[in-house]
N, C-alpha and C positions, 0 to 999 in steps of 0.2 A: 760167301755170304751166309750168315746165320739167319734162318727164317724165324719170323715171329708168329707164324701161323702153323698149327698142326691140324691138318685137314683130314677128314674122312672122305675117301673117293670110292666110287663104285665103277667097276669094269662091266660094261654091257656085253651080253653075248652077241655073236654075229659079227659081220663085216659091214663097214660103211664106206662110202665113196664121196669124194669132193669133186663135183662136176662143174664144168664151165660151158655156158651157152652165150650166144649173142644177146645183147640187152633187150631186144624186141622179140626174141624167139618165143614161139608158142610151145608150151610143154606138151609132149605127146605121151606122157606116162602118168600113172596114178601113184602118188606118193602117200596116200591116206593110210596105207597099211604099214608104213615105216614107223618103227617105234621112236625114231628121232628124225626130224626134218627141219632144216634151216634154209632160208632163202635170203640172199643179199643181192640187191640190184643197184648198179651204178650206171653212169652214162656209158662206161666201157664194157660192162659184162653183167651177166646174171649167174651167180654162183649158188649151187644147191648142194647141201649135205644131206644124205639120206641113206637108208639101207641099200647096200650094194645091189642086192637082188631086184630092187625097184627100177634100176636104170636099164634102159634098152642097150643092146649091144651097139658098139660104134660111137657111143657118146664120149667126148673128151673128158677124162676123169682120172683122178688119182684114186686108185682102188686099194683094197686090202688094208683098210684102216680099222683100228679098234677104237672104241669110244669110252672115255673116262668122264664121269660126272662128279663134281664136288657136291657132297651131301651135307657137309657141315653148314650150319646156319651162317649166312653171310649177309651183310647189309651194304648199302651204297657208301657208307661212311668209312668202311674198312679200306685200307690201302695195302698194296703189295700182295694181294691174293694170287693174281695170275703170275707175278714174279716168283712167288714161293714154289710154284710148279715149274715154270719155264726156266728159271736159272739153273736149278740142279740138273734138269734134263739137257739144257744147252751145254753145261759144263761136261756132260757125259757124251756130247755129240749126237743127241737124240732130237730130231726135228719134231715140232708139234704144229698143229693147226688148231687155233683156239676159237671157240664160238661162245658168246655170252647171251644169256636170256635175262629176263627181268629178275628171276630168282637165283640163278647160279651160273656157273661156267662149265664148259665142256671142252675136252681136249681129244683130238684125233691123233693117233700115233700109229705108225706102221706096224702091221702084224709081226713083221720080222724083229721089231725092237720092243714089243710090249713087255715081255718078261724082264728084260734089262731095265726098262723104264720103271716097272713096279719096284724092282730092287732099289733103284736110285731114289725113287720117291719115299720108300720106306726108310732108307738110310738117312734121308733128309728130315725124318720125323713124322711123315704122313702115314696114314693107314689106308690100305687099298683092299676092298672087299670085292669078291666076284658075285655077280647077280645070277649065277647059275650053278 
C-alpha cells in the first residue's frame, strides 16, 4: 500500500501501560502526573493508558509500551491517517494500540519493537523524532 500521508511523529520518553479494570471499579491511583492519560469506559471494561510508573503493582496491564504521537497537522476530513501508520507496521508484524484525541492520534508499541517500528515508519515515508 502506498501511503498518501507523510507524517511527523514524536517518540515520547518513558514507558506506558494499557490497563484493564472492571467497568465500575474505583481508581486507587493518581494519574495526574502522567504526561499521557487516556480513559475508555464501556459496559464490559474500563481501560486506561498512562505512564507505567503511575500504575500500582498487581494491576492487569500490558506494560513496557512506548508512545508515538502524530505531530503533523491533521483534520477530521483527512482519511487514511491511522492506516498510513498501521499498515506498514502490520506488514512488518508489529502490533499497535491506537488512541485518538480531538487533535491527533497516538500509538503504543512494545519497547522490544520500537526501534524496528521507527525503521519501518521511516521507510514508509514518515519522520520520527525523539522528544529527549
